[in-house]
TIGU-836967 format. One line per 4 residues: number of its first residue (from 1); for each residue x, y, z of N, C-alpha, C, O. Coordinates in steps of 0.05 Angstrom, whole numbers, plus 5000, padded with zeros to 4 digits. Example, Ala and Ser with C-alpha at 12.3 -4.5 7.8 and 13.67 -1.06 7.14 Angstrom:
1> 5264:4886:5156:5246:4910:5156:5264:4934:5156:5285:4934:5169 ~ 5257:4955:5142:5273:4979:5143:5258:5001:5157:5268:5023:5161
REM end
This chain:
1> 5009:8785:4364:5003:8812:4371:4990:8814:4399:4971:8798:4405 ~ 4999:8832:4415:4989:8834:4442:4964:8851:4443:4962:8872:4430 ~ 4945:8842:4458:4921:8858:4462:4927:8879:4484:4948:8879:4496 ~ 4908:8897:4489:4912:8918:4509:4914:8905:4537:4930:8914:4553
5> 4899:8884:4542:4900:8871:4568:4927:8857:4572:4938:8857:4594 ~ 4938:8845:4551:4964:8833:4552:4986:8854:4558:5004:8849:4574 ~ 4984:8876:4544:5003:8898:4548:5001:8909:4577:5021:8914:4589 ~ 4977:8912:4587:4973:8921:4614:4985:8901:4634:4996:8909:4654
9> 4982:8876:4628:4994:8855:4645:5024:8858:4646:5036:8856:4667 ~ 5036:8862:4623:5065:8864:4622:5075:8889:4636:5094:8889:4651 ~ 5060:8912:4633:5068:8937:4646:5066:8935:4676:5085:8942:4690 ~ 5044:8924:4686:5041:8922:4716:5060:8902:4728:5070:8907:4750
13> 5066:8880:4715:5085:8861:4726:5114:8871:4724:5130:8864:4740 ~ 5120:8888:4704:5146:8899:4703:5150:8920:4725:5172:8922:4736 ~ 5129:8936:4731:5131:8956:4752:5133:8944:4780:5145:8955:4798 ~ 5119:8921:4783:5118:8909:4810:5125:8879:4808:5107:8862:4810
17> 5150:8872:4805:5157:8844:4801:5154:8828:4827:5152:8803:4825 ~ 5155:8840:4850:5153:8825:4875:5125:8824:4887:5121:8814:4909 ~ 5106:8834:4872:5078:8834:4882:5068:8806:4883:5075:8789:4867 ~ 5050:8801:4902:5040:8774:4906:5012:8770:4894:5002:8748:4891
21> 4998:8793:4888:4971:8791:4878:4965:8814:4859:4972:8837:4865 ~ 4953:8807:4837:4943:8827:4817:4914:8822:4813:4905:8800:4809 ~ 4899:8844:4814:4870:8842:4809:4863:8862:4788:4866:8886:4791 ~ 4853:8852:4765:4847:8870:4742:4817:8874:4741:4801:8854:4742
25> 4808:8899:4739:4780:8906:4736:4777:8918:4708:4787:8939:4702 ~ 4762:8904:4691:4759:8912:4664:4737:8934:4661:4718:8934:4677 ~ 4740:8951:4642:4719:8972:4638:4693:8961:4628:4692:8943:4611 ~ 4671:8972:4638:4645:8963:4630:4637:8976:4603:4624:8963:4586
29> 4646:9000:4598:4640:9014:4573:4667:9023:4561:4688:9020:4573 ~ 4666:9034:4537:4690:9043:4524:4702:9068:4537:4726:9073:4534 ~ 4686:9083:4551:4696:9107:4564:4707:9102:4592:4720:9120:4603 ~ 4703:9079:4603:4713:9072:4630:4743:9066:4629:4754:9064:4607
33> 4755:9064:4652:4784:9059:4653:4790:9031:4664:4773:9018:4676 ~ 4814:9022:4659:4824:8997:4671:4833:9003:4699:4846:9024:4704 ~ 4827:8985:4718:4837:8988:4745:4852:8963:4752:4843:8941:4748 ~ 4876:8967:4762:4893:8944:4771:4900:8948:4800:4912:8969:4807
37> 4894:8929:4817:4902:8929:4845:4926:8911:4848:4924:8887:4841 ~ 4947:8922:4859:4972:8907:4862:4976:8903:4892:4981:8921:4907 ~ 4975:8877:4900:4979:8870:4928:5008:8864:4934:5020:8848:4921 ~ 5019:8877:4954:5047:8874:4962:5051:8852:4982:5072:8840:4983
41> 5031:8846:4998:5033:8826:5019:5008:8809:5019:4986:8820:5017 ~ 5011:8783:5021:4988:8765:5021:4970:8770:5045:4981:8773:5067 ~ 4944:8770:5041:4924:8774:5062:4926:8801:5075:4919:8804:5099 ~ 4937:8821:5061:4938:8848:5072:4927:8867:5050:4938:8868:5028
45> 4907:8882:5057:4894:8898:5037:4903:8928:5038:4900:8942:5018 ~ 4913:8937:5060:4919:8965:5062:4944:8974:5047:4946:8997:5040 ~ 4962:8956:5041:4986:8963:5025:4982:8960:4995:5001:8959:4980 ~ 4957:8957:4987:4951:8953:4959:4953:8979:4943:4944:9000:4952
49> 4965:8978:4919:4965:9000:4901:4942:8997:4882:4939:8976:4869 ~ 4925:9017:4880:4902:9017:4861:4909:9036:4839:4909:9060:4842 ~ 4915:9024:4816:4925:9040:4793:4903:9041:4771:4889:9021:4767 ~ 4901:9063:4758:4882:9068:4737:4896:9074:4711:4915:9089:4710
53> 4886:9061:4689:4899:9065:4663:4878:9073:4642:4855:9063:4643 ~ 4886:9091:4625:4870:9099:4603:4866:9076:4583:4886:9063:4576 ~ 4842:9070:4575:4838:9046:4557:4850:9050:4529:4856:9031:4516 ~ 4852:9075:4520:4862:9079:4493:4893:9078:4492:4904:9064:4474
57> 4906:9092:4510:4936:9093:4509:4950:9077:4530:4974:9074:4530 ~ 4935:9067:4550:4946:9052:4573:4966:9069:4589:4985:9058:4600 ~ 4962:9095:4590:4978:9112:4607:4965:9113:4635:4940:9111:4637 ~ 4981:9115:4655:4971:9114:4682:4957:9141:4689:4967:9162:4683
61> 4933:9138:4701:4917:9161:4708:4918:9164:4739:4924:9145:4753 ~ 4912:9188:4748:4910:9192:4777:4881:9189:4785:4863:9200:4773 ~ 4877:9173:4806:4851:9168:4817:4844:9186:4840:4862:9200:4851 ~ 4819:9187:4847:4810:9204:4870:4803:9186:4893:4794:9164:4890
65> 4806:9196:4917:4798:9182:4941:4822:9170:4956:4844:9169:4946 ~ 4816:9161:4980:4838:9150:4997:4849:9124:4987:4872:9117:4993 ~ 4834:9108:4972:4844:9082:4963:4857:9083:4936:4868:9063:4927 ~ 4856:9106:4923:4867:9108:4896:4897:9114:4898:4906:9128:4916
69> 4912:9104:4879:4940:9111:4877:4958:9090:4891:4949:9069:4900 ~ 4983:9098:4893:5003:9080:4905:5004:9084:4935:5000:9107:4945 ~ 5009:9063:4950:5009:9064:4979:5032:9082:4989:5027:9097:5009 ~ 5055:9081:4977:5077:9097:4986:5072:9127:4983:5083:9143:4999
73> 5056:9135:4964:5051:9163:4959:5026:9173:4975:5020:9197:4974 ~ 5012:9156:4989:4988:9164:5004:4996:9180:5029:5018:9176:5040 ~ 4978:9197:5037:4983:9213:5062:4979:9195:5086:4969:9172:5083 ~ 4987:9204:5109:4984:9189:5134:4955:9183:5140:4948:9161:5149
77> 4937:9202:5135:4909:9198:5139:4897:9177:5120:4881:9161:5129 ~ 4906:9178:5095:4896:9158:5076:4907:9130:5083:4892:9110:5080 ~ 4931:9128:5093:4942:9102:5101:4926:9091:5124:4921:9067:5125 ~ 4919:9109:5143:4903:9100:5166:4876:9091:5158:4865:9071:5168
81> 4864:9105:5139:4838:9097:5129:4839:9071:5114:4820:9055:5115 ~ 4861:9066:5100:4864:9040:5086:4867:9017:5105:4861:8994:5098 ~ 4877:9023:5129:4882:9002:5149:4857:8992:5163:4859:8973:5179 ~ 4834:9005:5159:4811:8999:5176:4803:8969:5175:4797:8957:5196
85> 4802:8957:5151:4794:8929:5149:4815:8911:5163:4808:8892:5177 ~ 4841:8917:5158:4862:8901:5169:4863:8904:5200:4869:8885:5214 ~ 4857:8928:5210:4856:8932:5239:4832:8917:5250:4834:8904:5271 ~ 4809:8919:5237:4785:8905:5246:4788:8875:5248:4779:8862:5266
89> 4802:8864:5228:4806:8835:5228:4830:8826:5244:4834:8802:5249 ~ 4847:8845:5253:4871:8838:5268:4894:8828:5251:4911:8814:5261 ~ 4894:8834:5225:4915:8824:5207:4941:8839:5210:4962:8829:5202 ~ 4941:8863:5220:4965:8880:5220:4987:8868:5239:5010:8869:5231
93> 4979:8859:5262:4999:8849:5281:5001:8819:5282:5011:8808:5302 ~ 4992:8805:5262:4994:8776:5260:4976:8762:5280:4954:8771:5285 ~ 4986:8741:5292:4970:8725:5310:4964:8741:5336:4942:8738:5347 ~ 4983:8757:5345:4978:8773:5369:4956:8794:5363:4940:8799:5381
97> 4955:8805:5339:4934:8823:5332:4907:8810:5331:4887:8822:5340 ~ 4906:8786:5321:4880:8771:5321:4871:8765:5349:4847:8768:5355 ~ 4889:8758:5367:4882:8753:5395:4873:8778:5408:4853:8778:5423 ~ 4886:8800:5403:4879:8826:5415:4851:8835:5406:4835:8844:5422
101> 4845:8832:5380:4819:8839:5370:4797:8820:5380:4775:8829:5385 ~ 4804:8795:5385:4785:8776:5397:4778:8785:5425:4754:8785:5433 ~ 4798:8792:5441:4793:8801:5469:4777:8827:5468:4758:8830:5484 ~ 4783:8846:5450:4769:8871:5449:4740:8866:5441:4722:8879:5452
105> 4735:8848:5422:4707:8843:5414:4692:8828:5436:4668:8831:5440 ~ 4706:8811:5451:4694:8797:5473:4685:8816:5495:4663:8814:5506 ~ 4702:8836:5501:4695:8856:5521:4671:8873:5510:4653:8878:5525 ~ 4672:8880:5485:4650:8896:5474:4624:8881:5474:4603:8893:5478
109> 4625:8854:5469:4600:8838:5470:4590:8834:5498:4566:8830:5502 ~ 4608:8834:5518:4599:8829:5545:4588:8854:5559:4575:8852:5579 ~ 4594:8878:5549:4584:8902:5561:4554:8904:5564:4544:8911:5585 ~ 4538:8898:5543:4509:8899:5547:4499:8879:5568:4480:8885:5582
113> 4512:8856:5569:4503:8835:5588:4509:8844:5616:4492:8842:5634 ~ 4533:8854:5621:4540:8863:5648:4524:8888:5656:4517:8891:5679 ~ 4518:8905:5636:4501:8928:5642:4473:8920:5650:4462:8932:5668 ~ 4462:8900:5637:4436:8890:5644:4436:8877:5672:4417:8881:5687
117> 4457:8862:5678:4459:8850:5705:4460:8872:5726:4446:8869:5747 ~ 4476:8892:5722:4477:8914:5742:4451:8929:5744:4443:8937:5766 ~ 4436:8932:5722:4410:8946:5723:4390:8929:5739:4375:8940:5755 ~ 4390:8903:5734:4371:8886:5749:4377:8885:5779:4359:8886:5795
121> 4403:8884:5786:4411:8884:5814:4403:8910:5827:4394:8910:5850 ~ 4406:8932:5813:4399:8959:5825:4368:8961:5828:4360:8974:5847 ~ 4353:8950:5811:4323:8951:5813:4313:8934:5836:4293:8940:5847 ~ 4327:8912:5842:4318:8895:5864:4322:8908:5891:4307:8901:5910
125> 4340:8927:5894:4344:8940:5919:4322:8958:5925:4321:8971:5945
REM end
């Protein structure tokens, strides 16, 4: 006999057979819901589907917020908001994105130093 968690496993794997990562969040109380995050691409978080299921009937519920629901059904603003971590880490554009983010952070870190140098030079005059 299948438990609810086993049934939820079968349902999510049947809906997303090519997914590379499944993350199940179990309810803390009887009134909470099951949350399943389905990752479509390894090391990429913005394309994740965050699905919510009723614990009694295991029917899919609609969640609230930009990270809730399926990635394909999200609005453009929600997709951009989901990309913030991947953009910050440079994961979106692969190795070129990591290099680009490294250069951007290097420039951002050097601005206070160059500003201090210019300030000291101006005070000496």
